[in-house]
N, C-alpha and C positions, 0 to 999 in steps of 0.2 A: 586466270587469276582474278578478274572482276567477279566472276561467278562465285569464287570462293570467298571473296571479301564480303559478299552479301550474306554469308552464313553467320549466324550469331556466334558460333564457336570459333570462327576464323578472325583473329585479331592482327593488328599491326605487329605486336610482339611475337606472335606465332610466325608471321612472315619473316621478321628479322631473324629469329632463332633458326628458322628453316633454311634461309639463305646462308647464314653463318655456318650451320652444320654441313650444308652442301659443299661449300668451298673448303672448309677445314678438313672434311673427310676426303675430298678430292686430293688434297695434299697428302693426307695420311695414307690413303690406299695406293697412291702412286708409289710411295716408298715401301709399303708393306708387300706389294706384289713383286718387287725386285729384290727385297732384302734376303729371301732364301737363296737366290742366285748369288748375291753379293757375298753372303757368308760361305756358300759352297766354294766360290772362287778363292776366297781368302784362306779357308781352313780345311777344305777337302770334305769328301762324303762321310768319312768316319766320324768327324767331330761336328758336322753341321747340325744334326738333330739335337745334340746336347747343348750346343751354344745357342741355337734358336730357342730352346726351352728355357735356358737361363735368361736370355734377353727378354723373352715374353714374361717370364715369371717375376723377375725383379722389377720390370717396368710397371706391371700391374700391381705389384705389392707397394711400390711407391705411390701409385695412384690411390691405393687404399689410405695411406697416411695423409695424402692431400685431401681426400674426401672427409676424413675426420676433422682436419684443420678447417676445411671449408664449412662444415656444419657448425663448428664452434664460432668461427669468425663471422658467419652470416648473422649470428645473433648479437654480435658486438658492434658491427659497423652499420651506418645508415645507408651508405651508397653501395649496395651489393653489386652494382654493375661493374665496379672496379675489379672485383674478383673475377668476373666473367671475362673482362678484357685481358687481364693478365693470363688467365687460363688458356684462352683461345690464341694468344700470341706465342706462348711458350711452345706449344705443340708443333706448329710448322717450322719454327726457327730451329729448334734442336733436333727435330726429325731430319731436316735437310742437312744439318751439320754432320750427320753420320757419314755422308759421302766424303768427308774430308779426312777421315781417320781410318786406320787399318788394324788396330789392336782391339781385341775383344773387350777389354776393360773400358776403353773409350766408347765403344759402341753401346755397351750396357749403360754407361753413365749418361750419354746423350739421350738414349731411348727412355731412360728412367726420368730424366728431367722433362722430356716431352710428355710422358704419361702423367707426370705430376700436374701438368697443366690441365689435362683431362679431369683429374681428380678434383682440382679446385673448382672447376666450373659446373660439373654435372649435377651435384646435389642442389645447388642454387637454381640452375636452369629448370630442373625437374619440379622442384617445389614452386618455383615461379609459375610454371605452366599449370600445375594442378590448382594453384590458388586463384587463377583468373579464368578457370574453366568450369562449367557446370558438371556435376558428377556424371550425368548421363552421356557426356561427350568425351570422357577421358580417353576412351579407345581411339576415337577419331583424331583428337589433338596429338596424342603421343604417336599415333600411327603416321600422321602427316609429317611431323618433325623427324621421326626416324626414317621415313621414306625419302625425304630430301637428303638426309644424311647418307642413305644407301644409294641414292642417285649419284651423289658425288663419288661414292665408293665404286660405282659402276664406271663412271667416266675416267676416274684416275688410272685404273689398270689398263684400260683401252689406250689411253694416251701413252702410258709407259710401254705398252706393246709396240706401238708404232715408232716410238723413240728408240727402242732397243736396237733396231737395225740402222739407226742414223747417228747416234751419239754413244759415248761410253756409258757404262752403268753408273759411274760416279756423277756424270753430268746430269742424269735424270734426278738425282737428289736435289740439285740446286734449281733446276727448272720447276720443281714442285713448290718452291717458295712463292711462285706467282699466285696460285689459288689461295695459298695461306694468307697472303696479304689482303686479298679481297674478303676473306672471312672476318678479319678484324674490322675492316671498313663497314661491312654490313651490320655488325653488332653495334658499332659506335653510332651509326646514323639512323637505324631503323628501330632498335629496341629502346623503349622509353625507360627512364629511371623509375624503379619500383622497389619497395621493401616488403618482403614476405614477413608477416607477423609471426613472432616466435612465442612459444609457451613460456610464461613466467615460472621460473623454478629456482630454488635455492641450492640445488645439488651442484657440485663442482667437479665431479669425476665422470669419466666416460661410462663407468659401470652404472652409476646412478641414472645417467641419461638413457642407458640401454634398458634397464629394468623398469623405467617409467613407461616404456612402450607397451601397447596392448599385447597380451599373451600370444594371440594368434600371429601377430607380426613377428615376435621373437622366434616362434616355431618356423615360420616361413623363411626367415633369414637363415636359420640353422640348416634347413633343407637346401637352401640355395648354396650354402657353403659346401655341403656334402656333394652336391652335383658339380660344383666348380672344381673339385679335385679331379674330376674326369674330363672337364670341359676345356681341353687344351687349345692353344692358340691355332687359328686357321693357317698360319704360316707353315705348320707342320704338315697339313694336308697338301699345301702347294708343293712343299719339298718332296712329299711322297709321290705325287704325280710327276714331278720333274725327274726324280730318280728312276721311276718306272719307264719313262719314255726316253731316257738318255741313250739306252742301247739301241733304240729303233731309229734314232735321228743322227744327223751328222755331228752335232755338237751339243754341249750343255746349254748354249745360248738358244738354239732352236727348241730344245726340250723346255727351257724356261719360257719361251714364247707360247708354246702350247699350254703350259701350266697357267700362265697369266690369262690366256683366253678362257680357260676353264674357270678361273677365279672371277673373271668378268661375268660369266654365266651364273656363277654362284651369287654374285651381287645383284644380277637381274632377277633371279628367283627371290632373293631376299627383299628386293624392292617391291615386287608384286605381292609377296606374302605379307609384308608389313602394312601395306594399304588395305589388303583384303581382310586380314585377321583382325586388325584394329577396328575397322568399320563393321564387319559382320558380327563381331563379338558384342558390339553395342546394339546394332540393329535388331538382331534376333535374341538378344539377352542370353548369349551362350555362356556357359560356366567357364570362367577364365582359368580356374584351378585345373579342371580336367583337360582343357586345351594345353595348358603349360605342361602337364604331366605327359599326355600322349604325344603331342606334336613337338614338344621341346625335349624332354628327357628321353622319351621312347624312341623317337626317330634318331636322336644322336646315338643311342645305344645300338640300334640296328645298323647305323652307318659304320660304327666300329666293328661290328660283326662282319660287314661286307668287306672291310679293309683287311680282314684276316685271309681273304681269298686272293690268291696270286693270279689275278686276271688283268690283262693289259689293254683290252680293247677300249676304244674311245667311248663306246656306249656305256661301258662299265663306269668310266670316270665321269661321264655326264650324270649318271644316276647318283654317284657319290656326292658330287657338288650340288645336285638338286636336293638331296636329303639334307646336306649341310645348310643350304640356303633356307629351307623350310624350318629347320630346327632353330637356327639363329634368329630368324624373323619372329618366330613365336616367343622366344625368350626375351628378346630386346623390347618388344612391344608390351607383352602381357605381364611380365614380372612387375613392371612399374604401374601399369593400370590396375593389376590385382592388388598390389600394395596400397595404392591410392584409395581403393574402396574399403580397405580394412581399418583406416585410421582417420582422425580429424585433421584439419589443416595445420593446427598448431604443432603437431608432431611431425609434419611432413619432411622438413629439411633434415632433421636428425635421423628419421627413419630411412630416407634415401641415402644418407651418409653411411649408415650402418649396413644397408644392403650393398652399396658399392664397396664398402670395406670387406664384407664377406666375400665378394667377388674377387677383390684384390688378394686377400690372404689365401684363398683357395687356388687362385691362379699361380701363386708362387709355388705351392705344393704341386700343382699340376705340371707346371713347366719343368720343375726339377725331376719329378718322378717319371713322367712320360718321356721326357728328353733323355734321361739317363738310362731308362729301360730300353729305349730304342737303340742308343749308341753302344751299350754294354751287354745287353741280353739279346735284343732283337726287336724288330718292329712289331711282330705279332704279339709279343708279351705286353707291349705298351697299349696296343689296341684292345686286347683282352681285358686288361685292367680298367680301361675307360668304359668298356661295355658293361662290366659288372657293376661299377659305381653308378652308372647312368640308370640302370634298371632298379637298383636299390633306391635311388632318388625318386623315381617314378612312383614306386609303392608308397614311400613316405609322404609324398605330396598328396596322393589320393586320400591318405588316412587323416590328414590334418583337418581340423574343424574350422569353418569360416567364422564362427562366433563362439 
């Protein structure tokens, strides 16, 4: 840590945001890793894909609304840190409360409130980091922050795996509150008060805010929306692995344990990928657009093609989660770093808000379409749909002009 603190790009704010992200995602991923099992136990195999798709879709859609509110509020209030505290507190609290209910409506409601917290905080945090970071270091800074987030995502499922044989599934939800508490404490005491400067504008509608963005930014956000329609929640991959292994193991609990370990492997690959991709893209001045297209959209499309094959070996599933980890790492790091290099700082908060809004709106479509296709037509139709959209997004992203 002392070595990092000597680096010009590593600040106290980055340390605070990194620790906050670590503990918050520790909580979030503990719950995410066991939620497919929880839904499977409550509603059965026939309804689990559809309900998981609905839960993921509506929660991310609510996050979209919160992102838009956050982008607007950040220009109206002086102390933007309050938005961050509220956002980081809502997520662990309401995620853990899911363990107290057993109706799908209540689960959707609590997950939606939790993700609204994510929506409130992310545009402010991302604009904050981009404003205090030299342009040449965007990849490293976003890579470190996301890597700490993913490190928490690695630890959370591992803890959930060991707890699975010791306590009930419901109890794990409440144990996850502990890292959630530390995430808020890290934010309060390590991140200094700072206000990101906003562009002065007389426009009062979201449409006006959107069309004031540079043209290439608008195109990029549109392509991100297209890809998001195929970019279904990783809980469905966990469920797919769990279902495939259930017939080979004693119980669904044992199958869920294997799926959680695979998910931990996914987060490990994602952690390594976020550090490597962010740093190497800056060091060697790699084209972030082509990396996004190939390693993001392309690998995710190939992953869905692989899921069309009815193969049950552990090596097959390791490759599936390896591909998922690389794809997610590329998208989470480079979409923000690529966007940052396309626009000036005064557009940053609103641009990140609209990017996250595109993610949320497309996630609702993805959750409903992929989940319902899986439950009512079959898993293969869902994965075929995702593959086609992913490859279409790859081609569109390659064709976009940077200037």
